[in-house]
C-alpha positions as CSV (number, residue, x, y, z in Angstrom):
1,M,-15.0,-25.7,44.8
2,S,-15.3,-29.4,44.0
3,L,-17.3,-30.8,41.1
4,L,-20.0,-32.2,43.5
5,M,-20.1,-29.0,45.5
6,S,-21.0,-27.1,42.3
7,I,-24.3,-29.1,42.2
8,S,-24.9,-29.0,45.9
9,H,-28.5,-27.9,45.4
10,T,-29.3,-30.9,43.1
11,A,-27.4,-33.2,45.5
12,Q,-29.5,-32.0,48.4
13,Q,-32.7,-32.7,46.5
14,V,-31.5,-36.2,45.6
15,A,-30.6,-36.9,49.3
16,E,-33.9,-35.7,50.6
17,A,-35.8,-37.8,47.9
18,I,-33.9,-40.9,48.8
19,S,-34.4,-40.4,52.5
20,A,-38.1,-39.8,52.1
21,V,-38.6,-43.0,50.0
22,L,-36.4,-45.3,52.1
23,D,-36.8,-43.8,55.6
24,V,-33.1,-43.8,56.2
25,E,-30.6,-40.9,56.4
26,T,-28.5,-39.9,53.4
27,E,-25.0,-38.4,53.3
28,I,-23.1,-37.3,50.2
29,I,-19.5,-36.3,50.4
30,D,-17.0,-35.2,47.8
31,A,-13.4,-36.4,47.2
32,E,-12.1,-33.9,49.8
33,Y,-14.5,-35.4,52.5
34,T,-16.6,-32.3,52.5
35,I,-20.3,-33.0,53.2
36,V,-22.1,-31.8,50.0
37,A,-25.6,-32.8,51.1
38,G,-27.4,-34.7,53.8
39,T,-30.5,-35.4,55.7
40,G,-31.3,-35.7,59.4
41,K,-28.2,-35.3,61.5
42,Y,-26.1,-34.6,58.4
43,R,-28.2,-31.7,57.2
44,G,-26.7,-29.2,59.6
45,L,-23.2,-30.4,58.7
46,V,-23.3,-29.5,55.0
47,G,-20.2,-27.7,54.0
48,T,-18.1,-29.1,56.8
49,K,-15.6,-32.0,56.7
50,D,-16.7,-35.5,57.5
51,D,-15.0,-37.2,60.5
52,E,-12.8,-39.3,58.2
53,A,-11.2,-36.2,56.8
54,W,-9.1,-36.0,59.9
55,D,-7.5,-39.4,59.3
56,T,-7.3,-40.0,55.6
57,D,-4.3,-42.3,56.1
58,G,-6.6,-44.7,58.0
59,D,-8.3,-47.5,56.1
60,F,-11.9,-46.4,56.9
61,I,-15.0,-46.9,54.8
62,Y,-15.2,-43.6,52.9
63,T,-11.5,-43.7,52.2
64,R,-11.8,-47.2,50.8
65,V,-14.7,-46.2,48.5
66,L,-12.8,-43.2,47.2
67,K,-9.6,-45.2,46.7
68,T,-11.1,-48.4,45.2
69,G,-14.3,-47.2,43.6
70,R,-16.1,-50.2,45.1
71,T,-19.4,-50.4,47.0
72,F,-19.3,-51.3,50.7
73,V,-22.0,-52.6,53.1
74,I,-21.3,-52.2,56.8
75,D,-23.7,-54.1,59.1
76,D,-21.5,-54.0,62.2
77,P,-20.6,-50.6,63.5
78,E,-17.8,-52.2,65.5
79,N,-16.1,-53.2,62.3
80,N,-12.6,-51.6,62.2
81,I,-13.2,-50.2,58.7
82,Y,-16.2,-48.2,59.8
83,G,-14.2,-45.4,61.3
84,P,-15.1,-43.2,64.2
85,I,-18.7,-43.6,65.5
86,L,-19.7,-40.2,66.7
87,M,-23.3,-40.0,65.8
88,G,-24.6,-43.4,66.7
89,E,-24.5,-45.0,63.2
90,M,-25.5,-48.7,63.2
91,G,-25.1,-49.6,59.6
92,E,-24.3,-48.2,56.2
93,I,-24.3,-48.8,52.4
94,C,-21.7,-46.7,50.6
95,C,-21.7,-46.3,46.8
96,P,-19.0,-44.4,44.7
97,I,-20.0,-41.5,42.5
98,K,-17.9,-41.9,39.4
99,L,-17.2,-39.4,36.5
100,R,-15.1,-40.7,33.6
101,D,-13.5,-43.5,35.7
102,S,-12.6,-41.1,38.5
103,V,-14.3,-41.3,41.9
104,I,-15.5,-37.8,42.8
105,G,-17.5,-38.6,45.9
106,V,-19.5,-41.1,48.0
107,L,-23.3,-41.6,48.3
108,A,-24.2,-43.2,51.6
109,L,-27.3,-44.6,53.2
110,V,-27.0,-44.6,57.0
111,A,-29.1,-46.4,59.6
112,F,-29.3,-45.0,63.1
113,D,-31.6,-47.7,64.7
114,E,-32.3,-51.4,64.3
115,M,-35.4,-50.8,62.2
116,Q,-33.4,-48.7,59.6
117,K,-30.6,-51.2,59.8
118,N,-32.8,-54.2,59.0
119,K,-34.4,-52.3,56.2
120,L,-31.0,-51.7,54.6
121,L,-29.9,-55.3,55.0
122,K,-33.2,-56.9,54.0
123,K,-33.3,-55.0,50.7
124,K,-29.6,-54.7,50.2
125,E,-29.5,-55.8,46.5
126,Q,-32.4,-53.6,45.5
127,L,-30.9,-50.6,47.4
128,L,-27.4,-51.2,45.8
129,N,-29.0,-51.0,42.4
130,F,-31.0,-47.9,43.4
131,L,-27.9,-46.2,44.8
132,H,-25.9,-46.9,41.7
133,R,-28.6,-45.2,39.6
134,M,-28.7,-42.2,42.0
135,A,-24.9,-42.0,41.9
136,F,-25.0,-42.0,38.1
137,L,-27.7,-39.3,38.2
138,L,-25.4,-37.1,40.3
139,A,-22.4,-37.8,38.0
140,S,-24.5,-36.9,35.0
141,R,-25.5,-33.6,36.5
142,V,-21.9,-32.8,37.3
143,S,-21.0,-33.6,33.7
144,E,-23.7,-31.3,32.5
145,V,-22.4,-28.5,34.7
146,E,-18.9,-29.1,33.5
147,A,-20.0,-28.9,29.9
148,Y,-22.1,-25.8,30.6
149,N,-19.1,-24.2,32.3
150,R,-16.8,-25.1,29.4
151,L,-19.4,-23.7,27.0
152,E,-19.7,-20.5,29.1
153,V,-15.9,-20.1,29.1
154,T,-15.7,-20.7,25.3
155,S,-18.7,-18.4,24.7
156,N,-17.0,-15.6,26.8
157,K,-13.7,-16.1,24.9
158,L,-15.5,-15.8,21.6
159,K,-17.3,-12.7,22.8
160,I,-14.0,-11.1,23.8
161,I,-12.5,-12.1,20.5
162,V,-15.4,-10.8,18.5
163,E,-15.3,-7.5,20.5
164,S,-11.6,-7.2,19.9
165,I,-11.7,-7.6,16.1
166,H,-11.3,-4.3,14.2
167,Q,-14.2,-5.3,12.0
168,G,-17.9,-5.0,12.3
169,I,-19.5,-8.4,13.0
170,L,-23.2,-9.2,12.6
171,A,-24.7,-12.7,13.3
172,I,-28.0,-13.4,11.5
173,N,-30.2,-16.4,12.1
174,Q,-32.1,-18.5,9.6
175,Q,-35.0,-16.0,9.6
176,G,-32.7,-13.1,8.8
177,I,-32.9,-11.7,12.4
178,I,-29.7,-10.1,13.7
179,T,-28.8,-12.0,16.9
180,H,-25.4,-10.5,17.6
181,C,-23.6,-7.2,16.9
182,N,-20.2,-6.2,18.1
183,S,-19.3,-2.7,19.2
184,Y,-17.2,-2.1,16.1
185,A,-20.3,-2.8,13.9
186,E,-22.2,-0.4,16.1
187,S,-19.7,2.4,15.6
188,I,-19.4,1.9,11.8
189,I,-23.2,1.7,11.2
190,G,-23.8,4.5,13.7
191,I,-26.9,2.8,15.3
192,Q,-27.1,1.6,18.9
193,R,-26.7,-2.1,19.4
194,D,-30.1,-2.4,21.3
195,F,-31.8,-1.1,18.2
196,I,-30.0,-3.4,15.8
197,L,-30.5,-6.7,17.8
198,G,-33.8,-8.5,17.0
199,R,-34.4,-6.7,13.7
200,H,-34.3,-8.2,10.3
201,I,-31.1,-7.5,8.3
202,N,-33.2,-5.7,5.6
203,Q,-34.4,-3.2,8.1
204,I,-30.9,-2.3,9.2
205,W,-29.1,-2.9,5.8
206,P,-31.6,-2.5,2.9
207,N,-30.7,-4.0,-0.4
208,S,-27.7,-5.9,1.0
209,P,-26.6,-9.1,-0.8
210,V,-26.5,-10.7,2.7
211,S,-30.2,-11.7,2.3
212,E,-29.4,-13.5,-0.9
213,A,-26.5,-15.3,0.8
214,L,-28.9,-16.5,3.5
215,K,-31.3,-17.8,0.8
216,T,-28.8,-19.5,-1.4
217,G,-26.3,-20.6,1.2
218,T,-23.5,-19.1,-1.0
219,G,-21.3,-16.5,0.7
220,Y,-18.9,-14.0,-0.7
221,K,-15.6,-12.5,0.4
222,E,-14.5,-8.8,0.5
223,K,-17.2,-7.4,-1.7
224,E,-17.6,-3.7,-1.9
225,E,-21.0,-2.5,-0.7
226,L,-22.6,0.9,0.0
227,Y,-24.4,1.4,3.3
228,G,-26.8,4.3,3.8
229,T,-27.6,7.2,1.6
230,L,-25.7,10.4,0.6
231,P,-24.3,12.5,2.1
232,H,-23.6,9.9,4.9
233,Q,-23.2,6.9,2.6
234,L,-20.5,4.4,3.7
235,H,-18.2,2.5,1.4
236,L,-17.7,-0.9,3.0
237,L,-15.7,-4.1,2.3
238,V,-18.0,-7.0,3.2
239,T,-17.6,-10.7,3.7
240,A,-20.7,-13.0,4.3
241,T,-20.1,-16.5,5.6
242,P,-23.1,-18.9,5.8
243,I,-23.4,-21.1,8.9
244,K,-24.3,-24.7,7.8
245,V,-25.5,-27.6,9.8
246,E,-26.0,-30.9,7.9
247,N,-25.7,-29.0,4.7
248,Q,-28.6,-26.7,5.7
249,T,-28.0,-22.9,6.0
250,R,-28.9,-21.9,9.6
251,G,-27.6,-18.4,9.4
252,V,-24.9,-16.0,8.2
253,V,-22.0,-14.2,9.8
254,V,-21.3,-10.8,8.2
255,S,-18.0,-9.1,8.7
256,F,-17.3,-5.7,7.3
257,R,-15.0,-2.7,7.6
258,N,-14.8,0.8,6.2
259,M,-12.9,0.9,2.9
260,S,-10.8,3.8,4.1
261,D,-9.7,1.6,7.1
262,A,-8.9,-1.3,4.8
263,R,-6.8,1.0,2.5
264,Q,-5.0,2.5,5.5
265,L,-4.1,-1.0,6.7
266,A,-2.9,-2.0,3.3
267,Y,-0.8,1.1,3.1
268,D,0.6,0.5,6.6
269,L,1.8,-2.9,5.5
270,T,3.6,-1.7,2.3
271,D,7.1,-0.4,1.8
272,N,5.7,3.0,0.8
273,K,5.3,4.0,4.5
274,I,9.0,5.1,4.9
275,A,8.7,8.3,6.8
276,L,11.2,10.9,5.8
277,E,12.0,14.2,7.5
278,L,13.3,17.1,5.5
279,D,16.5,17.2,7.6
280,Q,17.3,13.7,6.5
281,I,17.8,14.9,3.0
282,I,21.6,15.2,2.7
283,G,23.1,18.6,1.9
284,N,23.9,22.0,3.4
285,S,24.6,24.1,0.4
286,R,22.7,27.4,0.0
287,K,20.7,26.0,-2.9
288,I,19.6,22.8,-1.3
289,M,18.7,24.6,2.0
290,E,16.5,27.0,0.0
291,V,14.7,23.9,-1.5
292,K,14.2,22.3,1.9
293,Y,12.8,25.6,3.3
294,Q,10.4,25.8,0.3
295,A,9.3,22.2,0.9
296,L,8.5,22.9,4.5
297,R,6.4,25.9,3.6
298,V,4.4,24.1,0.8
299,A,3.9,21.0,2.9
300,R,1.5,22.8,5.2
301,G,-1.0,23.5,2.5
302,N,-3.1,21.4,0.2
303,S,-2.3,22.8,-3.2
304,T,-1.0,20.7,-6.1
305,I,2.8,20.6,-6.5
306,L,4.8,20.1,-9.7
307,I,8.4,19.0,-8.9
308,T,10.8,19.5,-11.8
309,G,14.5,18.6,-12.0
310,E,16.9,16.4,-13.9
311,S,16.9,12.6,-13.4
312,G,18.5,11.6,-10.1
313,T,18.1,14.8,-8.3
314,G,15.7,13.3,-5.6
315,K,12.2,14.2,-6.7
316,E,10.6,11.2,-5.1
317,L,12.7,11.9,-1.9
318,F,11.3,15.4,-1.7
319,S,7.7,14.2,-2.4
320,R,8.0,11.9,0.6
321,A,9.5,14.7,2.8
322,I,6.6,17.0,1.8
323,H,4.0,14.4,2.6
324,Y,5.4,13.5,6.0
325,A,5.7,17.2,6.9
326,S,2.1,17.8,5.9
327,P,-1.2,17.4,7.9
328,R,-1.8,14.2,5.8
329,R,1.3,12.5,7.2
330,D,-0.8,9.7,8.9
331,K,-2.7,8.9,5.7
332,P,-1.4,7.0,2.7
333,L,1.3,8.2,0.3
334,V,0.7,6.3,-2.9
335,I,3.5,6.4,-5.5
336,V,2.8,5.9,-9.2
337,N,5.5,5.9,-11.9
338,C,3.6,6.9,-15.0
339,G,6.4,5.8,-17.2
340,A,7.0,2.4,-15.7
341,I,3.4,1.0,-16.1
342,P,2.2,-0.2,-19.5
343,E,-0.3,2.2,-21.1
344,T,-2.9,-0.6,-21.3
345,L,-2.8,-1.1,-17.5
346,L,-2.2,2.5,-16.4
347,E,-5.8,3.6,-16.5
348,S,-7.1,0.8,-14.3
349,E,-4.1,1.2,-11.9
350,L,-4.9,4.9,-11.5
351,F,-8.6,4.9,-11.4
352,G,-9.6,1.3,-10.6
353,Y,-12.1,-0.8,-12.4
354,A,-15.7,-2.0,-11.9
355,E,-16.8,-5.7,-11.8
356,G,-17.1,-7.0,-15.3
357,A,-15.2,-4.0,-16.8
358,F,-13.1,-6.4,-18.9
359,T,-12.2,-10.1,-19.3
360,G,-10.4,-11.2,-16.1
361,A,-11.7,-8.3,-14.0
362,R,-11.8,-9.2,-10.4
363,K,-15.2,-9.9,-8.9
364,G,-16.3,-6.8,-7.0
365,G,-13.9,-4.7,-9.0
366,R,-10.8,-3.0,-7.6
367,A,-9.9,0.4,-6.2
368,G,-7.4,2.5,-8.1
369,K,-4.5,4.5,-6.6
370,F,-6.6,7.6,-6.0
371,E,-9.1,5.7,-3.9
372,L,-6.3,3.9,-2.1
373,A,-4.7,7.3,-1.3
374,N,-8.0,8.8,0.0
375,G,-7.1,11.3,2.7
376,G,-3.4,11.2,1.8
377,T,-1.2,12.1,-1.1
378,V,-0.7,10.7,-4.6
379,F,2.8,11.1,-6.1
380,L,2.7,10.9,-9.9
381,D,6.3,10.5,-11.1
382,E,7.3,11.0,-14.7
383,I,4.0,12.8,-15.3
384,G,5.2,13.8,-18.8
385,D,4.8,10.2,-19.9
386,L,1.0,10.1,-19.1
387,P,-1.0,9.4,-22.3
388,L,-3.2,12.2,-23.5
389,H,-6.5,10.3,-23.0
390,L,-5.5,9.8,-19.3
391,Q,-4.5,13.4,-18.9
392,V,-8.2,14.2,-19.4
393,K,-9.2,11.8,-16.6
394,L,-6.5,13.3,-14.3
395,L,-7.8,16.8,-15.1
396,H,-11.3,15.6,-14.1
397,V,-9.9,14.4,-10.7
398,L,-8.2,17.7,-10.1
399,Q,-11.3,19.7,-11.0
400,R,-14.1,17.6,-9.3
401,R,-12.2,15.7,-6.7
402,E,-13.8,12.4,-7.8
403,V,-12.9,9.4,-9.9
404,E,-14.8,7.1,-12.1
405,R,-13.6,3.5,-12.3
406,V,-13.0,1.8,-15.7
407,G,-16.3,0.3,-16.8
408,S,-18.4,2.5,-14.5
409,N,-19.9,6.0,-14.8
410,K,-20.5,6.3,-11.0
411,P,-18.4,9.0,-9.4
412,I,-16.5,8.2,-6.2
413,P,-15.4,11.2,-4.1
414,V,-11.7,11.3,-3.2
415,D,-9.7,13.6,-1.0
416,V,-6.1,13.5,-2.2
417,R,-3.3,15.9,-2.6
418,I,-1.4,15.5,-5.9
419,I,2.3,15.9,-6.2
420,A,3.6,15.4,-9.8
421,A,7.2,15.2,-11.0
422,T,9.0,15.3,-14.3
423,N,12.4,15.7,-15.8
424,K,10.8,17.0,-19.0
425,N,9.9,20.5,-20.1
426,L,6.1,20.3,-19.9
427,E,5.7,23.8,-21.3
428,S,7.4,22.8,-24.5
429,M,5.3,19.6,-24.6
430,C,2.2,21.8,-24.4
431,T,3.4,23.7,-27.4
432,T,3.9,20.5,-29.4
433,G,0.5,19.1,-28.3
434,E,2.1,16.3,-26.2
435,F,0.7,17.6,-22.9
436,R,-2.5,19.3,-22.2
437,E,-2.1,23.0,-21.3
438,D,-5.0,23.1,-19.0
439,L,-3.6,20.1,-17.0
440,F,-0.2,21.7,-16.9
441,Y,-1.6,24.8,-15.2
442,R,-3.7,22.7,-12.8
443,L,-0.5,20.8,-11.8
444,N,1.8,23.8,-11.7
445,V,0.1,25.6,-8.9
446,I,3.3,25.4,-6.8
447,P,6.3,24.9,-9.1
448,F,9.1,23.2,-7.2
449,Y,12.6,23.0,-8.8
450,I,15.4,20.8,-7.5
451,P,18.8,22.0,-8.8
452,P,21.3,19.5,-10.3
453,L,24.3,18.3,-8.3
454,R,26.7,20.3,-10.5
455,E,25.0,23.5,-9.2
456,R,25.6,22.6,-5.6
457,K,29.0,21.1,-5.5
458,E,29.4,22.0,-1.9
459,D,27.2,19.0,-1.1
460,I,29.4,16.4,-2.9
461,I,31.8,15.7,-0.1
462,T,28.9,15.4,2.4
463,L,27.1,13.0,0.1
464,M,30.2,10.9,-0.5
465,E,30.7,10.4,3.2
466,H,27.0,9.6,3.7
467,F,27.0,6.9,1.0
468,L,30.4,5.5,2.1
469,V,28.9,4.7,5.6
470,K,25.8,3.3,4.0
471,Y,27.5,0.9,1.7
472,C,30.2,-0.1,4.1
473,N,27.5,-1.2,6.4
474,L,25.6,-3.0,3.6
475,L,28.7,-4.7,2.2
476,G,30.5,-5.4,5.5
477,K,33.6,-3.3,4.5
478,N,35.9,-1.3,6.7
479,I,36.7,1.7,4.6
480,T,37.3,4.9,6.5
481,D,37.9,7.7,3.9
482,F,38.7,8.8,0.4
483,S,42.0,9.8,-1.0
484,D,42.5,13.5,-1.8
485,N,42.5,13.0,-5.5
486,V,39.2,11.0,-5.3
487,H,37.7,14.0,-3.5
488,Q,39.0,16.2,-6.3
489,A,37.9,13.9,-9.0
490,F,34.3,13.7,-7.6
491,T,34.2,17.4,-7.1
492,V,35.1,18.4,-10.6
493,Y,33.0,15.8,-12.3
494,D,29.7,17.1,-13.8
495,W,27.4,14.3,-12.5
496,P,24.9,14.2,-15.4
497,G,23.0,11.5,-13.4
498,N,23.1,13.7,-10.3
499,V,22.8,12.2,-6.7
500,R,21.7,8.8,-8.1
501,E,24.9,8.6,-10.2
502,L,27.1,9.7,-7.2
503,E,25.5,7.0,-5.0
504,N,26.1,4.3,-7.6
505,A,29.7,5.5,-8.0
506,I,30.3,5.1,-4.2
507,E,28.7,1.7,-4.1
508,Y,31.0,0.6,-7.0
509,A,34.1,2.0,-5.2
510,V,33.2,0.3,-1.9
511,N,32.9,-3.0,-3.8
512,M,36.2,-2.6,-5.7
513,E,38.4,-1.1,-3.0
514,P,40.7,-3.7,-1.2
515,G,42.1,-1.2,1.3
516,K,40.8,1.1,3.9
517,I,40.9,4.3,1.8
518,I,39.1,4.6,-1.5
519,T,41.7,5.4,-4.3
520,L,41.4,6.4,-7.9
521,E,41.8,2.8,-9.0
522,S,38.5,1.9,-7.3
523,I,36.2,4.5,-8.7
524,P,34.3,4.2,-11.9
525,K,36.5,4.4,-15.0
526,K,34.5,7.3,-16.5
527,I,35.2,9.5,-13.5
528,R,38.8,8.4,-13.2
529,N,39.6,8.9,-16.9
530,Q,38.1,12.4,-16.8
531,W,40.3,13.3,-13.8
532,L,43.5,11.8,-15.3
533,A,42.8,13.5,-18.7
534,G,42.8,16.8,-16.8
535,D,39.8,18.1,-18.8
536,Q,38.1,19.5,-15.7
537,L,41.3,20.2,-13.6
538,P,42.6,23.5,-12.5
539,E,45.6,24.6,-14.7
540,E,48.1,24.3,-11.8
541,N,47.6,20.5,-11.7
542,N,50.1,18.6,-13.8
543,L,51.1,15.0,-14.5
544,K,53.7,15.0,-11.7
545,D,51.0,16.0,-9.2
546,H,48.7,13.2,-10.4
547,L,51.5,10.7,-10.2
548,D,52.5,11.9,-6.7
549,N,48.9,11.6,-5.5
550,L,48.6,8.1,-7.0
551,E,51.9,7.0,-5.3
552,K,50.8,8.5,-2.0
553,D,47.4,6.7,-2.1
554,L,49.1,3.4,-3.0
555,L,51.7,3.8,-0.3
556,I,49.1,4.7,2.4
557,N,46.9,1.7,1.5
558,K,49.8,-0.7,1.5
559,I,51.1,0.5,4.9
560,L,47.6,0.2,6.3
561,E,47.3,-3.3,4.9
562,L,50.7,-4.4,6.4
563,S,50.2,-2.6,9.7
564,K,48.5,-5.7,11.2
565,Y,51.8,-7.6,11.1
566,N,53.7,-5.1,13.3
567,L,56.7,-5.0,10.9
568,S,59.8,-3.0,11.6
569,K,60.8,-0.2,9.2
570,K,63.3,-2.5,7.5
571,E,60.7,-5.3,7.1
572,L,58.1,-2.8,5.9
573,A,60.5,-1.4,3.3
574,G,61.3,-5.0,2.1
575,A,57.6,-5.8,1.8
576,L,57.0,-2.7,-0.2
577,G,60.0,-3.5,-2.5
578,I,61.9,-0.3,-1.7
579,S,65.0,0.5,0.4
580,R,64.6,1.7,4.0
581,A,66.0,5.1,2.9
582,T,63.4,5.4,0.2
583,L,60.7,4.5,2.7
584,Y,61.9,7.3,5.1
585,R,62.0,9.8,2.2
586,K,58.5,8.9,1.0
587,I,57.1,9.1,4.5
588,K,58.5,12.5,5.0
589,Q,57.5,13.7,1.5
590,Y,53.9,12.7,1.9
591,G,53.5,13.5,5.6
592,I,52.6,9.9,6.4
593,K,52.5,9.0,10.1
594,L,53.4,5.4,11.2
C-alpha cells in the first residue's frame, strides 16, 4: 500500500471539500498511478489505475508532474502532453504532492465543460496557491501516519522486549499510578495484571522505597527489598529508575527479580558449575569403588556429610560428585575454603552483612555464601580451620536453618545441604578445645572417609595414564607411554601428597621429557632418587637391573627420535655411537622392534 493510499479516507474528504467549494471535479493519484480519491466521474474509479498507468514511458501530464515535481496547467485537451482523453476532460490544473523532496502523488482539478474550464483559468493563480496548500495538507497527514506507524512499531518492539525480559517491570506515572506491568512481574507478585494496572504503587507494594524515588527523583540500583508478609514474603532485588523530562520527574520504571533467581544466575555464570559424575572419578580399586558407591547412596539424602582424608585425596572432587548426584543438582554448589579466607573477612563471606554493618559496607548489604547457595549445597573445605566464634554461628545455621547477617539480628531462612571436609582429626581437636564438640556431631552425621593413594596402589597406573593424556593435550606434547621403571618407581612411592602430588609429578615429567616415552630422567628427583636408592624396591632388584632399565629407556627414546630420518641399521648405530653388532645385540637383549 502506498503512502497516500494509507490516508485514502482523509484524501477523499479533501477531494470532496475542494470539489464542493470550486464546483470542479477532483482526482488524487499516488506515485503508482492508483486513484486514491476522486469526485464525480472519478469517485467510482478509486482503487483502480489511472489511464496514464498503461503508458508511463509517454510524456503525459501526470508522468511529468511525478518526474519533475512541477505544477502544470492544461487549457487545451488536444495538447499532446495531456494524454488519452477518455472521459471528456477539457482542462486541468495538476499539483505535485511532496513529502521530504519526493513526489508521492498528484492532486488535480479537472474541468468537464466550458464553464468549469473558464473558472479554472480565470482564477488560476488563486487556485494554484490553494492546491499547493491542499497538497501540503495531504503530505502532512501522510507524515503523521508515517510517524504514528513508526511509533506503533517501536512501541510493539518495546512491548515484546519488556515481555521477554526475565525481570519484573512496573511503569509508574507522576501520580504513582502503575501504567504498565509485564507478565514476569505478574508471576513474581502473584497478582493478575488487570488488578495491578491503574492502582497506586503503595496499594500493590506497601512501604516500598519506590514512592520516595518518585518524590525525590533519585533512583537506586539492585537494592534488596521484601514484598508481602510471612509466610509468603518475597526477597527481591529491585532497581528504580526515574523518568525525567526537562529535569522534572515524570515517572519511575521499577525492575525486580527474585533473589533466588539472581543467585542462581550468578552461580550459572561462575566456574563452580562444573558438573562431575561419580564415574568421572578415576580409579577402579576395591577401596575407591566402595567410596564411590557410598557417595552415590548418601547423595540421595539431605543429611550433613563430613568428608575426611589426607590432603590431596580428592575431597572437593567427591563433594562435587555428591552434589551433582543429588536432587539439588540444578541449584548452586558454593565452595568455601575456611583456611584460605582471612578470619576478619570469613564471617561476612559466610553469613553476609547488612547495610552499614561496617565502614565500607556496600549499600543494601550483601548476601553471604549460605544465602547464595539457597536450595543447593555449601561445601566447607578445611572446616578444622574455622574460628571458634564462627563455629557457634555455623551451629546455629545447622540447628535452625537460618542465617543472620553481620550487623543485623534479622533471621533469613536458608535451605542448604552442608558438606564439610578436613584433613585434621576433629575428635582430637574437640578434646583440646579447638573445635566444638556439638558442632562436630552435627557435621559428622554421615562420616565419609577417602583412603590415601598408598592404600589403593592399583589405581596408580590408571591415574598416570589419565594425567598423561591431560597434560600432553595441555602442553602440546606427543608422549605415548611410561618406561617400565617409571611405572615401578611410581607404584612403590608412598605419595604423601596423594593424587594431587601424582598429578603434579606427571605434569612435571611431561614438561621435562624430550622423547615419546617418559623415562626416569624426566620424573621428579625425589621419586627418582627413592627408586634408585632401592629403599622401596623388592629384594630381587639390583643395580644391574636398574642400569639395564635405564639403558633400555635411553635406547628406545633415541631410536624413536631418529626414526623420522629413515636411517639404515649401520647409520642408526653410527648415530647412537655404537657398532652395528652392538646395536643388534641390544635390540635382541631388550626385545626392541624396529
